[in-house]
C-alpha positions as a Markdown table, in Angstrom:
| # | Residue | x | y | z |
|---|---|---|---|---|
| 1 | Met | 19.2 | -11.5 | -2.9 |
| 2 | Leu | 17.7 | -12.4 | -6.3 |
| 3 | Arg | 14.4 | -14.2 | -6.6 |
| 4 | Asn | 14.5 | -17.5 | -8.4 |
| 5 | Leu | 10.9 | -17.6 | -9.5 |
| 6 | Ala | 11.0 | -17.6 | -13.3 |
| 7 | Leu | 7.7 | -17.8 | -15.2 |
| 8 | Asp | 7.2 | -19.9 | -18.4 |
| 9 | Asp | 5.9 | -18.1 | -21.5 |
| 10 | Val | 2.3 | -19.2 | -21.0 |
| 11 | Thr | 2.2 | -18.0 | -17.4 |
| 12 | Lys | 3.8 | -14.7 | -18.4 |
| 13 | Glu | 1.0 | -14.2 | -20.9 |
| 14 | Ile | -1.6 | -14.9 | -18.2 |
| 15 | Ala | 0.2 | -12.7 | -15.8 |
| 16 | Asn | 0.3 | -9.8 | -18.3 |
| 17 | Asp | -3.5 | -10.2 | -18.9 |
| 18 | Cys | -4.2 | -10.1 | -15.1 |
| 19 | Ile | -1.9 | -7.1 | -14.6 |
| 20 | Lys | -3.4 | -5.2 | -17.6 |
| 21 | Asn | -6.8 | -5.2 | -15.7 |
| 22 | Cys | -5.4 | -3.2 | -12.8 |
| 23 | Cys | -2.1 | -1.6 | -13.8 |
| 24 | Ile | -1.0 | 0.1 | -17.0 |
| 25 | Asn | 2.7 | -0.1 | -16.8 |
| 26 | Arg | 3.8 | -2.2 | -13.8 |
| 27 | Ile | 7.2 | -1.6 | -12.3 |
| 28 | Lys | 8.4 | -4.9 | -10.9 |
| 29 | Pro | 11.6 | -5.1 | -8.7 |
| 30 | Thr | 13.8 | -8.1 | -9.0 |
| 31 | Met | 15.4 | -7.9 | -5.5 |
| 32 | Leu | 13.5 | -9.0 | -2.3 |
| 33 | Ser | 14.5 | -5.7 | -0.7 |
| 34 | Gly | 12.8 | -3.8 | -3.6 |
| 35 | Ile | 9.7 | -6.0 | -3.3 |
| 36 | Lys | 9.3 | -4.6 | 0.3 |
| 37 | Thr | 9.0 | -1.2 | -1.2 |
| 38 | Glu | 6.6 | -2.5 | -3.8 |
| 39 | Ala | 4.5 | -4.1 | -1.1 |
| 40 | Leu | 4.3 | -0.7 | 0.7 |
| 41 | Leu | 3.2 | 1.0 | -2.5 |
| 42 | Val | 0.6 | -1.8 | -3.0 |
| 43 | Phe | -0.6 | -0.9 | 0.5 |
| 44 | Ala | -0.6 | 2.8 | -0.3 |
| 45 | Arg | -2.5 | 2.4 | -3.6 |
| 46 | Thr | -5.1 | 0.2 | -2.1 |
| 47 | Ala | -5.7 | 2.5 | 0.9 |
| 48 | Leu | -6.0 | 5.6 | -1.3 |
| 49 | Glu | -8.3 | 3.9 | -3.8 |
| 50 | Arg | -10.7 | 2.8 | -1.1 |
| 51 | Tyr | -10.5 | 6.2 | 0.6 |
| 52 | Phe | -11.3 | 8.2 | -2.4 |
| 53 | Leu | -14.0 | 5.7 | -3.4 |
| 54 | His | -15.6 | 6.2 | 0.0 |
| 55 | Val | -15.3 | 10.0 | -0.3 |
| 56 | Glu | -17.1 | 9.8 | -3.7 |
| 57 | Glu | -19.8 | 7.4 | -2.5 |
| 58 | Gln | -20.5 | 9.4 | 0.7 |
| 59 | Lys | -20.4 | 12.7 | -1.2 |
| 60 | Tyr | -17.9 | 13.8 | 1.5 |
| 61 | Thr | -15.6 | 16.8 | 1.1 |
| 62 | Pro | -12.4 | 16.2 | 3.1 |
| 63 | Ser | -11.0 | 19.3 | 4.8 |
| 64 | Ile | -7.8 | 20.1 | 6.7 |
| 65 | Gly | -7.0 | 23.7 | 7.8 |
| 66 | Ser | -7.4 | 26.3 | 5.1 |
| 67 | Glu | -8.9 | 25.7 | 1.7 |
| 68 | Glu | -5.4 | 26.1 | 0.3 |
| 69 | Asp | -4.0 | 23.4 | 2.6 |
| 70 | Thr | -6.9 | 21.1 | 1.8 |
| 71 | Leu | -6.4 | 21.5 | -2.0 |
| 72 | Tyr | -2.6 | 20.9 | -1.6 |
| 73 | Val | -2.9 | 17.8 | 0.4 |
| 74 | Tyr | -5.7 | 16.0 | -1.5 |
| 75 | Asn | -4.6 | 17.0 | -5.0 |
| 76 | Thr | -1.2 | 15.6 | -4.1 |
| 77 | Leu | -2.7 | 12.4 | -2.9 |
| 78 | Lys | -4.9 | 12.1 | -6.0 |
| 79 | Lys | -1.9 | 12.5 | -8.2 |
| 80 | Leu | 0.0 | 9.9 | -6.1 |
| 81 | Lys | -3.0 | 7.5 | -6.5 |
| 82 | Asp | -2.9 | 8.0 | -10.3 |
| 83 | Asn | 0.8 | 7.3 | -10.4 |
| 84 | Leu | 0.5 | 4.2 | -8.3 |
| 85 | Gln | -2.4 | 2.9 | -10.4 |
| 86 | Glu | -0.1 | 3.2 | -13.4 |
| 87 | Ser | 3.0 | 1.4 | -12.0 |
| 88 | Val | 1.9 | -0.7 | -9.0 |
| 89 | Val | -0.8 | -3.5 | -8.6 |
| 90 | Asn | -3.3 | -3.4 | -5.7 |
| 91 | Ala | -4.6 | -5.8 | -3.2 |
| 92 | Asp | -7.5 | -6.8 | -5.4 |
| 93 | Tyr | -4.9 | -8.1 | -8.0 |
| 94 | Leu | -3.3 | -10.3 | -5.3 |
| 95 | Ile | -6.7 | -11.6 | -4.2 |
| 96 | Ser | -7.6 | -12.5 | -7.8 |
| 97 | Val | -4.4 | -14.4 | -8.3 |
| 98 | Val | -4.8 | -16.4 | -5.1 |
| 99 | Gln | -8.4 | -17.2 | -5.9 |
| 100 | Gly | -7.6 | -18.0 | -9.5 |
| 101 | Ala | -4.9 | -20.4 | -8.5 |
| 102 | Lys | -7.6 | -22.5 | -6.9 |
| 103 | Val | -9.3 | -23.3 | -10.2 |
| 104 | Asp | -6.5 | -22.8 | -12.8 |
| 105 | Ile | -3.3 | -24.7 | -12.4 |
| 106 | Arg | -1.5 | -22.2 | -14.6 |
| 107 | Leu | -2.2 | -19.5 | -12.1 |
| 108 | Lys | -0.5 | -21.5 | -9.3 |
| 109 | Gln | 2.9 | -20.6 | -10.7 |
| 110 | Leu | 1.9 | -16.9 | -10.9 |
| 111 | Ala | 0.7 | -17.1 | -7.3 |
| 112 | Lys | 4.1 | -18.6 | -6.3 |
| 113 | His | 5.8 | -15.8 | -8.3 |
| 114 | Glu | 3.9 | -13.2 | -6.3 |
| 115 | Glu | 4.3 | -14.9 | -3.0 |
| 116 | Pro | 7.0 | -12.6 | -1.6 |
| 117 | Leu | 4.9 | -9.5 | -2.4 |
| 118 | Met | 1.9 | -11.2 | -0.8 |
| 119 | Asn | 3.9 | -12.1 | 2.3 |
| 120 | Tyr | 5.1 | -8.5 | 2.8 |
| 121 | Tyr | 1.7 | -7.0 | 2.1 |
| 122 | Asp | 0.0 | -9.4 | 4.5 |
| 123 | Ser | 2.3 | -8.5 | 7.3 |
| 124 | Met | 1.4 | -4.8 | 7.0 |
| 125 | Ala | -2.3 | -5.5 | 6.6 |
| 126 | His | -2.3 | -7.7 | 9.7 |
| 127 | Lys | -0.6 | -5.0 | 11.7 |
| 128 | Val | -3.3 | -2.5 | 10.7 |
| 129 | Ser | -6.2 | -4.8 | 11.4 |
| 130 | Gln | -4.7 | -5.5 | 14.8 |
| 131 | His | -4.4 | -1.8 | 15.6 |
| 132 | Phe | -7.9 | -1.0 | 14.5 |
| 133 | Ile | -9.6 | -4.1 | 15.8 |
| 134 | Ser | -11.8 | -2.2 | 18.3 |
| 135 | Lys | -11.9 | 1.3 | 16.8 |
| 136 | Pro | -12.6 | 2.9 | 13.4 |
| 137 | Ala | -9.7 | 3.4 | 11.0 |
| 138 | Tyr | -9.6 | 7.2 | 10.9 |
| 139 | Leu | -7.4 | 9.2 | 8.4 |
| 140 | Pro | -6.3 | 6.4 | 6.1 |
| 141 | Glu | -4.9 | 9.1 | 3.8 |
| 142 | Phe | -2.6 | 10.3 | 6.6 |
| 143 | Leu | -1.5 | 6.8 | 7.3 |
| 144 | Val | -0.4 | 6.5 | 3.7 |
| 145 | Ile | 1.6 | 9.7 | 4.0 |
| 146 | Cys | 3.2 | 8.6 | 7.3 |
| 147 | Val | 4.3 | 5.1 | 6.2 |
| 148 | Leu | 5.8 | 6.4 | 3.0 |
| 149 | Ser | 7.6 | 9.2 | 4.8 |
| 150 | Asn | 9.0 | 6.8 | 7.4 |
| 151 | Trp | 10.2 | 4.3 | 4.8 |
| 152 | Ile | 11.6 | 6.8 | 2.3 |
| 153 | Ile | 13.0 | 9.5 | 4.6 |
| 154 | Glu | 13.6 | 7.9 | 7.9 |
| 155 | Glu | 14.7 | 4.5 | 6.6 |
| 156 | Glu | 16.3 | 5.9 | 3.5 |
| 157 | Lys | 15.0 | 3.2 | 1.2 |
| 158 | Ser | 15.6 | 3.5 | -2.5 |
| 159 | Ile | 12.8 | 4.8 | -4.7 |
| 160 | Asp | 14.8 | 5.1 | -7.9 |
| 161 | Leu | 12.2 | 2.8 | -9.6 |
| 162 | Tyr | 9.5 | 5.2 | -8.7 |
| 163 | Pro | 10.7 | 8.7 | -9.5 |
| 164 | Phe | 7.2 | 10.3 | -9.0 |
| 165 | Leu | 7.7 | 9.7 | -5.2 |
| 166 | Lys | 10.7 | 12.1 | -5.3 |
| 167 | Glu | 8.4 | 14.9 | -6.3 |
| 168 | Ile | 6.3 | 14.6 | -3.1 |
| 169 | Asp | 7.2 | 16.7 | 0.0 |
| 170 | Phe | 6.1 | 14.3 | 2.7 |
| 171 | Glu | 7.3 | 16.5 | 5.5 |
| 172 | Leu | 5.1 | 19.3 | 4.2 |
| 173 | Leu | 2.1 | 17.0 | 3.9 |
| 174 | Ile | 2.6 | 15.8 | 7.5 |
| 175 | Ser | 2.9 | 19.4 | 8.8 |
| 176 | Lys | -0.5 | 20.2 | 7.4 |
| 177 | Phe | -2.0 | 17.5 | 9.7 |
| 178 | Glu | 0.2 | 18.4 | 12.6 |
| 179 | Leu | -0.8 | 22.1 | 12.5 |
| 180 | Asn | -4.5 | 21.1 | 12.5 |
| 181 | Arg | -4.4 | 18.4 | 15.2 |
| 182 | Lys | -7.5 | 19.9 | 16.9 |
| 183 | Glu | -9.6 | 19.0 | 13.9 |
| 184 | Phe | -8.7 | 15.3 | 14.4 |
| 185 | Leu | -9.7 | 14.7 | 18.1 |
| 186 | Lys | -12.0 | 11.7 | 18.6 |
| 187 | Asp | -13.1 | 10.9 | 22.2 |
| 188 | Asp | -10.2 | 12.9 | 23.6 |
| 189 | Ile | -7.8 | 10.9 | 21.5 |
| 190 | Cys | -5.5 | 12.6 | 19.0 |
| 191 | Ile | -5.9 | 10.7 | 15.8 |
| 192 | Val | -2.8 | 12.3 | 14.4 |
| 193 | Ser | -0.7 | 10.9 | 17.2 |
| 194 | Asp | -2.4 | 7.5 | 16.9 |
| 195 | Ile | -1.6 | 7.4 | 13.2 |
| 196 | Phe | 2.1 | 8.2 | 13.9 |
| 197 | Lys | 2.2 | 5.2 | 16.2 |
| 198 | Val | 0.6 | 2.7 | 13.9 |
| 199 | Ser | 2.6 | 3.9 | 10.9 |
| 200 | Ser | 5.8 | 3.3 | 12.9 |
| 201 | Asp | 4.6 | -0.2 | 13.9 |
| 202 | Ile | 3.9 | -1.0 | 10.3 |
| 203 | Ile | 7.3 | 0.0 | 9.2 |
| 204 | Asp | 9.0 | -1.8 | 12.0 |
| 205 | Lys | 7.1 | -5.0 | 11.0 |
| 206 | Leu | 8.0 | -4.6 | 7.3 |
| 207 | Lys | 11.7 | -4.1 | 8.2 |
| 208 | Val | 11.9 | -7.4 | 10.1 |
| 209 | Val | 9.5 | -9.7 | 8.1 |
| 210 | Lys | 11.3 | -12.3 | 6.0 |
| 211 | Tyr | 10.0 | -14.2 | 3.0 |
| 212 | Lys | 10.0 | -18.0 | 3.5 |
| 213 | Ala | 8.7 | -20.2 | 0.8 |
| 214 | Asn | 5.8 | -22.2 | 2.2 |
| 215 | Lys | 3.8 | -24.6 | 0.1 |
| 216 | Glu | 1.0 | -24.7 | 2.7 |
| 217 | Arg | 0.8 | -20.9 | 3.0 |
| 218 | Val | -2.7 | -19.4 | 2.9 |
| 219 | Ser | -2.6 | -15.7 | 1.9 |
| 220 | Lys | -4.5 | -13.3 | 4.0 |
| 221 | Thr | -5.1 | -11.3 | 0.7 |
| 222 | Arg | -7.9 | -13.8 | 0.0 |
| 223 | Lys | -10.0 | -11.5 | 2.1 |
| 224 | Lys | -10.1 | -7.7 | 1.5 |
| 225 | Lys | -8.9 | -5.7 | 4.4 |
């Protein structure tokens, strides 16, 4: 199904200015099915950015198994983050568009243009917030690995627009966490198993959510997750 949400020349210029601030070379699907993959990558980029920022601010050194395993996992994730930053927007962009549309009528068309992406992203963010409503969100980096693996490998969704994803061995990354489950026990709960569950729930939600144009819609991306 093709989207019929054309932008006029002025709005295109404004959109390009907004995108330049957060994405070097955005890859924008034209099919709604492709926008679901884009939304998942927005989710992944946002989660990885916030995770690595937290690591830097807390001066925390992540570890999983051996030093070799740790380097492999986190160097792979840093490279993934860099690639996503080049080709996919993040949640902060969606927030800025929604907020800007309140004061600039020209941004209202851009917000409408991005509405399918916001809709799909919101559905995932809501599922995550529900799951972690009464507990800390451990291992966000592993959640990113699991949702991407589920979508790409299990659901066999096309990633032709994002060739860098084909270079990642998601099964190998997952195995590093599985083999070191004992390192991720919190209050007798296996965090690895918990992440498997929530990642499956996220993908199930993304599969069934449908985009419905709604003039009264208020995006949840107004607030950072």
